[in-house]
N, C-alpha and C positions, 0 to 999 in steps of 0.2 A: 503494500498500501504506499510507503513511503515514496518507492519511484514516481507512481501517479501522482503522488500533490508535489515532488517534485517537478516532474513535467510539466503540470497545471503553473506550477511559481512560475518558468521558464515562460512558458506562453504567455504568461500576462505579462511578464515584464520585458517580452520579445513586442506584443501589441502595444503597450505603453509607450516604447520606443518609438515603432514606424507611426503610431499617432501623430509626435513630434515631428516626425520628419520634416514639413515645412518648415520649421526653426532652425535658421542657421545654424547656431548651438546646440540644439539638441541633434540635429543631423549630423553637424560636424562639416568638414571642407577635406577634400583630394586632393594631395598634393601630386603635381608632377613636375618634370624638369622638359627644359626647352631650350635646347643649346645650353648654355652655363647657368642660364635665368631659373630659379625656383616661380612657381606658379602655385595659383589656390583656385578651387574653380567649388563653388557649394554642390553639394552633393544631388539637389534636386534638378542642379542642371547640367551635371555630370551624367552621362548615358554608362554604356557598358565601356569596359575596357577590353578591347580585342588585340590578341598577338597579333602583328604585323600579315595581312591579307597580301595576295599578289595583287598590284595596282596596273593596270590600264590606263596609258596614260592617253590624254586628250590634247591634240593639236590646237595649237593655236590659243595657248593659255598662259597667264604668266607661267615664271620655275617657279614660284613657290604651290602652283597647283600641282601635286603632282600625279593625281589621277581619279581614277572611278575605283572605289574595292565592291565587289559584289559579295554581301552579308547576309547570310540565309537565305537569299533573295532577295534582296534589296540591294539598289544602288546607293552609295555613300560617295556624297563627293569630298574627297581628303586633299587638305592644303596643311603644308608644311608650315607649322606654327612659328619655328624657329625663322625658316627664309621669308614667311611674309612680315614678320619685325624689320626685315634687312639685315638679318645675323647669318650664321652659316648652316648650309642645308642640314637636316639631320641625317645623319647616318642610318640607314636602313640596314639593320641587324637583330640579333636575336633578344637585345632590352629594347628596341625598340616596339611603340605600342600606338594602337589610334582608341584614340578616347571621342567616342559616340555622344558629340554634344549637343544634336540639334532635335533630338525627338520630341523635347517639352515643349517648341514652336515650329511642331510640324517640320520640320528641316532636316533631311539626310545627310548631315554633313558631320564629318570627322576632322582631326585635328592628330596629325602626326605629331608626336613627342618622342622625345630623347629616352626616358622613363619614367614611368608610376614610381612616386615615393611614398604612396599610400594614406592612411587619412590623418587629419590634423584636428586639435581639438581649439579653436577661436580663443578659448581662455587662455590656453599656452603661449598665444602669442601677443607682441606690443605692438603697438598702432603707432605706424611710422611716417613721416609725409612720402606725398606720392611723388613722383618727380614731376615738375612742371610742364615738361615736355612730351608726358606719358599721353599717349591717345584716348580719347573719353571711356573707351571698354578696361580699362584699369582700373578699376574702381576705388582700390584702396591698396595699402602697403603696411607691411609687418615684419617686423622681427624675430626671432624665434631666440630660446635660450644659449643655443650657441653661435649666435649672433649674426644667423643667416636671414639676406634678405628676402622676401615673399612679396609677391604683387598677386591682387586678386583679379582674375579675370569674369567682366561681367558678361556671360555669353546674348543676354538679351541687346543689349549694345554693340556687339561684333556685329549680330545679324543683322543691324542697323549701317553698320559703317559700310558705306558706298566701296572704300577701297576692296574692300575682303570680301564684296560680294559680286564685284567686277574682275572673272577672272580670264576677261580676254585678251587679247595685246592688241 
């Protein structure tokens, strides 16, 4: 009987955590690396994390638009987030990942990122000044206990950015 009680407690705890997923503090943040920079995205804005899939190039697109990926029968546009930010191109290797970010906004988009850094709790971060030159889709900046700088990606603003949405050359 103790096992059933423990399972019920676990289910109740899990249900309570899922109920608070809309709250960024309760849900936490997903950390990822793009080039040499650390980024955060709110869990409700982050979708699945997919190992790098074969990408189909699209002619006459900007160099940061690396192609289309077929993920379980759905096509996703894939942008190299580092190259989009005018930094070095993301190496396509075993640690690079596709971060599906558009599902919440009815947009099949993915970011090619260097690697996933795991979940982060906003309470473990200290608010820092955002670079005045930062684009509008950088909503906040933080510093962690080790002194690493993190930038918060606002996915909705990224999808509103004409430069991101205009992939043609």
